[in-house]
C-alpha positions as CSV (number, residue, x, y, z in Angstrom):
1,X,56.5,14.8,-59.9
2,X,54.6,11.8,-61.1
3,X,54.9,10.9,-64.8
4,X,52.1,9.7,-67.0
5,X,50.8,6.1,-67.3
6,X,48.8,3.5,-65.7
7,X,51.8,2.1,-63.8
8,X,52.1,5.4,-61.8
9,X,48.4,5.7,-61.1
10,X,48.4,3.5,-57.9
11,X,50.7,6.0,-56.3
12,X,48.0,8.7,-56.4
13,X,45.2,6.2,-55.8
14,X,46.8,5.0,-52.6
15,X,46.9,8.7,-51.5
16,X,43.2,9.1,-52.4
17,X,44.0,11.3,-55.3
18,X,43.0,11.3,-59.0
19,X,45.7,10.8,-61.6
20,X,45.9,12.5,-65.0
21,X,46.4,9.4,-67.1
22,X,48.5,11.0,-69.9
23,X,49.7,14.0,-68.0
24,X,52.3,14.8,-65.3
25,X,51.0,15.4,-61.8
26,X,52.7,16.9,-58.8
27,X,52.0,15.8,-55.2
28,X,53.3,17.6,-52.2
29,X,52.3,16.8,-48.6
30,X,49.9,14.1,-49.7
31,X,48.0,16.6,-51.8
32,X,47.7,17.0,-55.5
33,X,49.2,20.5,-56.1
34,X,49.4,20.5,-59.9
35,X,47.3,18.3,-62.2
36,X,48.5,17.9,-65.8
37,X,51.6,20.0,-65.2
38,X,53.6,21.6,-68.1
39,X,57.3,22.4,-68.2
40,X,56.8,25.9,-67.0
41,X,54.8,24.9,-63.9
42,X,57.4,22.2,-63.1
43,X,60.3,24.7,-63.3
44,X,58.4,27.2,-61.1
45,X,57.8,24.5,-58.6
46,X,61.5,23.5,-58.6
47,X,62.5,27.1,-57.8
48,X,61.3,26.6,-54.2
49,X,61.0,22.9,-53.7
50,X,63.1,19.8,-54.1
51,X,61.4,17.0,-56.0
52,X,61.6,13.4,-56.9
53,X,60.6,12.5,-60.5
54,X,58.7,9.2,-60.8
55,X,58.4,7.7,-64.2
56,X,57.6,4.4,-65.9
57,X,58.8,3.0,-69.2
58,X,56.4,3.2,-72.2
59,X,55.2,-0.3,-72.7
60,X,56.8,-2.2,-75.6
61,X,59.2,0.7,-76.4
62,X,61.0,1.2,-73.1
63,X,61.4,5.0,-73.3
64,X,61.6,6.6,-69.8
65,X,62.2,10.2,-71.1
66,X,61.5,11.9,-74.4
67,X,58.3,10.1,-75.4
68,X,55.0,10.9,-73.8
69,X,56.5,13.0,-71.0
70,X,58.1,16.0,-72.7
71,X,57.0,18.2,-69.8
72,X,59.8,16.5,-67.8
73,X,62.3,18.3,-69.9
74,X,66.1,18.4,-69.7
75,X,65.7,21.7,-67.7
76,X,63.3,20.0,-65.2
77,X,65.7,17.0,-64.9
78,X,68.7,19.3,-64.3
79,X,66.8,21.3,-61.6
80,X,65.4,18.2,-59.9
81,X,68.7,16.3,-60.1
82,X,69.4,13.1,-62.0
83,X,69.8,11.3,-58.7
84,X,66.2,12.1,-57.8
85,X,64.7,10.0,-60.6
86,X,62.7,6.9,-59.5
87,X,61.8,4.5,-62.3
88,X,58.9,2.1,-61.5
89,X,57.7,-0.8,-63.7
90,X,55.7,-4.0,-63.6
91,X,58.2,-6.9,-64.1
92,X,56.1,-7.9,-67.2
93,X,56.8,-4.6,-68.8
94,X,60.6,-5.1,-68.4
95,X,60.3,-8.7,-69.6
96,X,58.5,-7.5,-72.7
97,X,61.6,-5.6,-73.8
98,X,63.3,-8.9,-74.4
99,X,66.6,-7.7,-72.9
100,X,66.6,-4.4,-74.8
101,X,67.7,-1.4,-72.6
102,X,65.4,1.3,-71.5
103,X,65.7,4.4,-73.7
104,X,66.1,8.2,-73.2
105,X,65.8,10.8,-75.9
106,X,65.4,14.2,-74.1
107,X,66.9,16.2,-76.9
108,X,69.9,17.1,-74.6
109,X,73.0,15.1,-75.4
110,X,74.6,15.7,-72.0
111,X,71.4,14.7,-70.0
112,X,70.9,11.6,-72.2
113,X,74.6,10.7,-71.7
114,X,74.4,11.1,-68.0
115,X,71.2,8.9,-67.9
116,X,72.8,6.2,-70.0
117,X,73.9,3.8,-67.2
118,X,72.5,1.0,-65.1
119,X,69.7,2.1,-62.9
120,X,67.6,0.6,-60.1
121,X,63.9,0.0,-61.1
122,X,61.3,-0.5,-58.5
123,X,59.3,-3.6,-59.6
124,X,57.1,-4.2,-56.6
125,X,57.0,-3.6,-52.8
126,X,60.6,-3.9,-51.6
127,X,61.6,-5.3,-55.0
128,X,64.2,-3.8,-57.3
129,X,66.2,-4.8,-60.3
130,X,69.2,-3.1,-62.0
131,X,68.7,-2.5,-65.7
132,X,70.6,-0.7,-68.5
133,X,69.5,2.7,-70.0
134,X,70.8,3.9,-73.3
135,X,70.2,6.9,-75.6
136,X,67.4,6.3,-78.0
């Protein structure tokens, strides 16, 4: 499950696939199986398949859930598993936060609480940082 944004676009581009810029897309077996997915289609997918959820923070704001990707709902996160979230970001996007934490606002207190911790963020090939996440 690939979240919206230009930061996630290269994942699909490298597979020779088109990315829905402001939508959520699903790739399985190197094929685009759902373009511009909604919550219902994601939940149906998760009935029969395990999935990783790949997201990027909203530039300048730092939200990773709850703004711009409502399709990746608390139900979707629960079904996919919170340990199956991969956050990717350009280092410049993290630096632009000025030390402020990433934010989550899913509308589900328990999910937001569980996501409020330090997470690994992929910032480049073989590069990762640990960064805080808080409820927004």
